[in-house]
LUMFIVO-739277 format. One record per residue (C-alpha): residue number from 0; x, y, z. Coordinates in pm, 1 decimal, always signed. Example, Ala and Ser with C-alpha at 12.3 -4.5 7.8 and 13.67 -1.06 7.14 Angstrom:
<nodes>
pos,c1,c2,c3
0,+1230.0,-450.0,+780.0
1,+1367.0,-106.0,+714.0
</nodes>
This chain:
<nodes>
pos,c1,c2,c3
0,+12.4,+4.0,+42.6
1,+296.0,+250.4,+111.9
2,+435.0,+126.7,-254.0
3,+128.0,+261.2,-417.5
4,+62.7,+586.6,-250.2
5,+445.2,+626.7,-333.5
6,+446.0,+588.2,-676.8
7,+155.1,+801.5,-692.3
8,+329.9,+1052.6,-544.6
9,+603.2,+1093.6,-794.5
10,+371.4,+1056.2,-1076.6
11,+199.7,+1347.6,-939.6
12,+522.4,+1521.1,-936.4
13,+642.7,+1415.5,-1290.7
14,+283.1,+1481.2,-1415.9
15,+434.2,+1887.6,-1494.9
16,+749.6,+1787.0,-1662.0
17,+581.8,+1534.3,-1869.4
18,+375.0,+1777.9,-1944.1
19,+625.1,+1999.8,-2064.6
20,+814.2,+1715.2,-2286.0
21,+441.1,+1670.5,-2489.8
22,+408.3,+2071.7,-2516.6
23,+791.3,+2098.3,-2591.0
24,+738.1,+1816.2,-2854.2
25,+430.1,+1913.0,-3045.6
26,+601.8,+2294.6,-3094.5
27,+890.9,+2178.5,-3225.7
28,+679.3,+1954.1,-3517.9
29,+465.7,+2226.9,-3570.6
30,+759.1,+2512.1,-3568.6
31,+1100.7,+2416.5,-3715.5
32,+1217.7,+2746.2,-3555.8
33,+1090.3,+2624.6,-3195.2
34,+1449.9,+2438.6,-3120.7
35,+1653.2,+2669.8,-3290.6
36,+1890.0,+2809.7,-2984.6
37,+1879.9,+3181.4,-3026.6
38,+1511.2,+3089.0,-2944.8
39,+1541.6,+2881.2,-2668.8
40,+1787.9,+3153.2,-2510.2
41,+1446.4,+3429.3,-2608.0
42,+1244.5,+3185.1,-2433.2
43,+1467.7,+3120.9,-2104.8
44,+1485.3,+3482.7,-2055.2
45,+1128.8,+3535.2,-2100.6
46,+1074.4,+3253.5,-1834.8
47,+1282.0,+3431.3,-1544.7
48,+1073.7,+3708.6,-1508.2
49,+795.2,+3500.0,-1435.7
50,+965.5,+3226.1,-1234.7
51,+1114.9,+3454.5,-989.1
52,+805.0,+3658.6,-938.5
53,+654.7,+3256.6,-918.8
54,+919.8,+3118.8,-636.1
55,+779.4,+3422.7,-407.5
56,+417.2,+3298.4,-475.0
57,+442.0,+2912.8,-387.5
58,+549.0,+3021.3,-79.7
59,+234.6,+3249.9,-41.7
60,+45.7,+3007.2,-163.7
61,+182.5,+2662.6,+33.8
62,+56.8,+2895.0,+344.5
63,-312.7,+2908.7,+222.5
64,-276.1,+3244.7,+84.9
65,-240.6,+3432.4,-250.2
66,-99.2,+3796.5,-346.9
67,-256.5,+3994.1,-607.1
68,+37.3,+4203.5,-580.9
69,+331.8,+4110.6,-726.3
70,+316.3,+4318.3,-1093.3
71,+273.1,+4667.8,-886.8
72,+513.9,+4601.5,-685.1
73,+750.2,+4509.9,-1010.5
74,+664.4,+4811.2,-1133.0
75,+698.5,+5038.3,-849.1
76,+1043.0,+4907.6,-739.6
77,+1136.0,+4887.3,-1120.0
78,+1062.7,+5290.4,-1153.2
79,+1192.7,+5395.9,-844.0
80,+1553.0,+5209.3,-942.8
81,+1497.1,+5362.1,-1274.2
82,+1447.8,+5709.9,-1138.3
83,+1732.8,+5714.4,-967.9
84,+1944.8,+5640.0,-1189.3
85,+1807.6,+5902.8,-1417.6
86,+1880.4,+6070.4,-1115.3
87,+2217.1,+6017.5,-1070.4
88,+2153.2,+5822.6,-785.8
89,+2471.0,+5511.7,-827.4
90,+2372.0,+5183.0,-1016.7
91,+2422.7,+4989.0,-784.8
92,+2281.4,+5251.2,-463.0
93,+2006.1,+5292.6,-675.9
94,+1925.2,+4939.1,-724.6
95,+1919.3,+4869.0,-385.7
96,+1681.7,+5092.3,-330.8
97,+1435.0,+4888.1,-520.9
98,+1512.1,+4603.8,-369.6
99,+1420.9,+4716.1,-17.9
100,+1138.8,+4898.4,-141.8
101,+1030.2,+4542.1,-279.3
102,+1069.9,+4364.4,+6.2
103,+880.7,+4702.3,+232.6
104,+572.9,+4652.8,-11.2
105,+584.3,+4280.2,+15.6
106,+604.6,+4291.1,+437.4
107,+265.0,+4542.7,+417.1
108,+94.6,+4321.7,+253.8
109,+261.4,+3987.3,+559.2
110,+130.2,+4265.0,+823.2
111,-222.5,+4298.0,+684.3
112,-265.9,+3930.6,+656.0
113,-90.3,+3840.1,+955.7
114,-167.3,+4110.2,+1213.3
115,-425.2,+4277.0,+1092.4
116,-695.2,+3983.3,+1017.0
117,-728.0,+4079.1,+604.6
118,-779.7,+3788.0,+376.1
119,-441.0,+3724.5,+210.3
120,-733.8,+3833.5,-140.9
121,-832.1,+4135.6,-13.3
122,-575.3,+4312.0,+124.0
123,-294.1,+4245.7,-216.9
124,-601.5,+4328.5,-423.2
125,-614.9,+4680.0,-223.9
126,-253.0,+4780.2,-213.8
127,-188.3,+4599.1,-575.8
128,-443.1,+4924.5,-661.1
129,-206.7,+5146.3,-403.7
130,+124.6,+5038.1,-557.1
131,-4.0,+5065.7,-938.6
132,-132.2,+5400.8,-848.4
133,+202.5,+5536.3,-696.9
134,+398.2,+5387.4,-995.4
135,+127.3,+5597.6,-1222.6
136,+216.7,+5871.8,-965.2
137,+582.3,+5915.4,-974.9
138,+618.0,+5793.1,-1330.2
139,+365.0,+6032.4,-1416.8
140,+241.7,+5763.6,-1684.7
141,+550.4,+5841.1,-1897.2
142,+835.4,+5573.6,-1902.1
143,+1179.3,+5665.5,-1730.5
144,+1480.4,+5605.5,-2019.0
145,+1831.6,+5729.6,-2065.6
146,+2023.7,+5453.3,-1828.5
147,+2433.1,+5539.0,-1867.8
148,+2488.5,+5221.3,-1682.7
149,+2724.9,+4892.3,-1870.2
150,+2675.5,+4733.4,-1532.5
151,+2283.6,+4782.6,-1501.6
152,+2225.3,+4700.9,-1912.6
153,+2445.7,+4395.0,-1831.4
154,+2193.8,+4254.5,-1558.1
155,+1920.6,+4208.0,-1759.6
156,+1981.6,+4195.4,-2134.9
157,+2369.2,+4030.2,-2051.7
158,+2551.2,+3738.7,-2132.6
159,+2782.8,+3519.7,-1902.2
160,+2939.4,+3206.2,-2027.8
161,+2707.9,+3293.1,-2347.2
162,+2425.9,+3202.9,-2092.2
163,+2114.0,+3486.0,-1998.8
164,+2191.1,+3650.5,-1669.3
165,+1881.1,+3702.0,-1638.6
166,+1831.1,+3340.0,-1599.5
167,+2176.0,+3282.5,-1447.4
168,+2041.5,+3521.5,-1139.5
169,+1662.9,+3256.0,-1193.7
170,+1856.0,+2971.2,-1144.5
171,+2092.7,+3156.2,-836.1
172,+1747.6,+3205.9,-641.1
173,+1547.4,+2867.2,-722.6
174,+1837.4,+2687.1,-546.1
175,+1872.6,+2874.6,-249.8
176,+1459.2,+2851.7,-200.4
177,+1487.5,+2499.6,-324.8
178,+1731.1,+2447.1,-25.6
179,+1501.5,+2711.4,+237.0
180,+1204.4,+2469.7,+180.1
181,+1400.6,+2110.4,+161.4
182,+1596.2,+2146.7,+428.1
183,+1554.7,+2391.3,+682.7
184,+1303.1,+2521.0,+1013.1
185,+1189.3,+2803.1,+802.1
186,+1076.5,+2531.7,+477.0
187,+896.1,+2297.3,+732.4
188,+728.3,+2628.1,+894.8
189,+571.8,+2734.6,+568.8
190,+438.6,+2363.7,+474.0
191,+323.6,+2259.6,+881.6
192,+136.0,+2643.3,+814.8
193,-51.6,+2569.5,+523.9
194,-144.5,+2204.0,+643.5
195,-313.5,+2281.8,+936.7
196,-220.2,+2657.7,+1085.8
197,-436.7,+2569.5,+1370.6
198,-223.5,+2348.1,+1461.1
199,+85.8,+2515.3,+1342.0
200,+11.5,+2765.9,+1613.3
201,-27.8,+2476.3,+1888.9
202,+256.3,+2342.9,+1779.0
203,+468.9,+2682.9,+1896.3
204,+542.6,+2813.5,+1541.3
205,+517.0,+3195.3,+1561.9
206,+292.0,+3193.6,+1262.1
207,+244.9,+3564.1,+1186.6
208,+602.8,+3576.7,+1205.5
209,+669.3,+3349.7,+893.9
210,+386.0,+3458.6,+737.2
211,+561.1,+3877.1,+754.6
212,+840.9,+3736.8,+649.0
213,+712.4,+3556.1,+373.3
214,+560.2,+3829.5,+205.5
215,+857.2,+4046.9,+246.1
216,+1027.8,+3729.5,+4.0
217,+744.1,+3764.7,-263.5
218,+802.6,+4135.0,-263.5
219,+1229.3,+4089.6,-247.6
220,+1204.9,+3836.4,-571.7
221,+925.5,+4092.7,-711.6
222,+1152.1,+4359.8,-709.4
223,+1429.1,+4209.6,-854.7
224,+1233.1,+4054.2,-1129.6
225,+1111.5,+4393.2,-1169.0
226,+1480.8,+4553.9,-1219.0
227,+1582.5,+4288.9,-1425.9
228,+1271.8,+4361.5,-1674.6
229,+1350.6,+4718.7,-1656.0
230,+1692.2,+4642.3,-1737.7
231,+1619.1,+4438.6,-2010.1
232,+1403.7,+4656.7,-2198.3
233,+1583.5,+4977.3,-2059.6
234,+1306.9,+5173.3,-2006.1
235,+1027.0,+5157.8,-1683.5
236,+693.9,+5121.1,-1769.0
237,+378.3,+5235.0,-1522.9
238,+192.9,+4993.6,-1660.8
239,+503.8,+4706.2,-1657.3
240,+405.5,+4348.0,-1474.6
241,+65.7,+4427.8,-1565.0
242,-97.4,+4055.6,-1529.0
243,+179.1,+3892.8,-1428.1
244,+1.4,+3773.8,-1080.0
245,-199.6,+3527.5,-1304.8
246,+132.3,+3420.0,-1479.3
247,+290.6,+3410.8,-1142.6
248,-47.7,+3187.9,-970.0
249,-49.2,+2964.3,-1316.0
250,+278.3,+2853.6,-1314.5
251,+260.4,+2715.3,-926.5
252,-120.0,+2517.1,-972.8
253,+51.6,+2387.2,-1292.3
254,+359.5,+2257.2,-1102.7
255,+127.9,+2090.4,-843.1
256,+147.1,+2370.8,-566.6
257,-200.3,+2370.8,-360.4
258,-400.3,+2605.3,-372.6
259,-527.6,+2503.9,-34.2
260,-180.0,+2480.5,+59.1
261,+8.6,+2298.4,+277.2
262,+90.0,+2048.8,-32.8
263,+441.0,+2166.2,-366.7
264,+733.3,+2206.9,-403.0
265,+920.9,+2482.1,-621.6
266,+1093.3,+2233.2,-846.0
267,+700.6,+2229.2,-969.2
268,+625.4,+2563.8,-1011.1
269,+984.0,+2598.1,-1184.9
270,+836.5,+2377.5,-1456.1
271,+478.4,+2580.1,-1467.8
272,+630.3,+2848.6,-1521.0
273,+874.0,+2672.9,-1861.6
274,+530.2,+2541.9,-1975.0
275,+371.8,+2881.7,-1996.8
276,+652.5,+3125.9,-2150.8
277,+744.4,+2741.9,-2410.2
278,+283.9,+2816.8,-2473.2
279,+365.0,+3158.4,-2512.3
280,+612.7,+3094.7,-2705.0
281,+554.9,+2865.6,-2953.0
282,+193.6,+3001.9,-3030.2
283,+398.9,+3342.3,-3096.4
284,+577.6,+3138.9,-3387.3
285,+255.9,+2972.9,-3501.0
286,+151.6,+3324.5,-3516.4
287,-207.1,+3216.4,-3301.2
288,-398.3,+3536.3,-3272.8
289,-339.0,+3678.6,-2874.3
290,-696.1,+3623.1,-2858.6
291,-696.9,+3298.8,-2871.6
292,-329.5,+3257.4,-2684.7
293,-536.0,+3370.8,-2376.3
294,-782.6,+3102.4,-2449.5
295,-570.4,+2790.0,-2519.5
296,-393.0,+2947.9,-2187.0
297,-707.2,+2998.7,-1927.9
298,-764.6,+2640.5,-2022.7
299,-489.5,+2440.0,-1940.7
300,-439.7,+2659.1,-1631.8
301,-822.9,+2513.8,-1579.7
302,-744.1,+2161.4,-1655.8
303,-396.9,+2212.3,-1397.1
304,-650.7,+2348.3,-1082.4
305,-964.2,+2039.0,-1169.2
306,-645.5,+1760.6,-1152.7
307,-519.7,+1965.1,-833.0
308,-846.7,+1945.8,-719.2
309,-893.4,+1532.5,-776.7
310,-621.9,+1507.2,-629.0
311,-731.7,+1680.8,-299.1
312,-1052.0,+1509.0,-277.5
</nodes>
């Protein structure tokens, strides 16, 4: 019985990878340009932004929460960094300020959820609107351009050993976060809170503190994604990150993390982000209308949620 359960669990974990493999094979057959080196590197560069945000979202969803403000945090952090650099601040210092701002915004979300006892959906919906409004106020609705820093350009558009720098950042963050979830007491507390919050409280876990840390981490990763995106585009846009929260949630769900919390893994999230990136790229290569692309992406997400509910039943 135990062997059967273990086999079933392993099959569930392999599901996202098998799905990615099937989609890749189909697109490779349908488009001869899909498996070219330039296109693969382009896909990886695009996936890195969603993956960074989705890593933080994984921690949030594992506790049974949700964060709708990640796209707005991305935009405001990128705009702050860009504005400070064009104002004459050293690029490294400007990046640090942007990262700290993103972390602070995430911490606000955590305090609203953990201390204010506001439902995560409502709290982050409100802060999403506030942060997006602040971005518009700060930028006056206009893009911020004119960066004169090779180091900053390297962050989003450069290569290291023929690998896009954003991909290296994503791999590094993945390794650290995988270790935290799998090998540390903090990771065990994250799963415990999502599995049964009342039991976690009774066992002595400081649930409020853990939640604040998790939302702060998500804010930090969203800010990092925003700074990388600003570097890649050589421009900070007030509408940057619109809809990114949905792609991040989709990547987490496609990767096998349960929306009810307590079950999932960050490697699955990476595969989920790859599925979304490959789908977007493949459909563009096939010249599928953006309207139909939304239908396809929504159908894939819905299928993943239905499978998750079936597993939970």
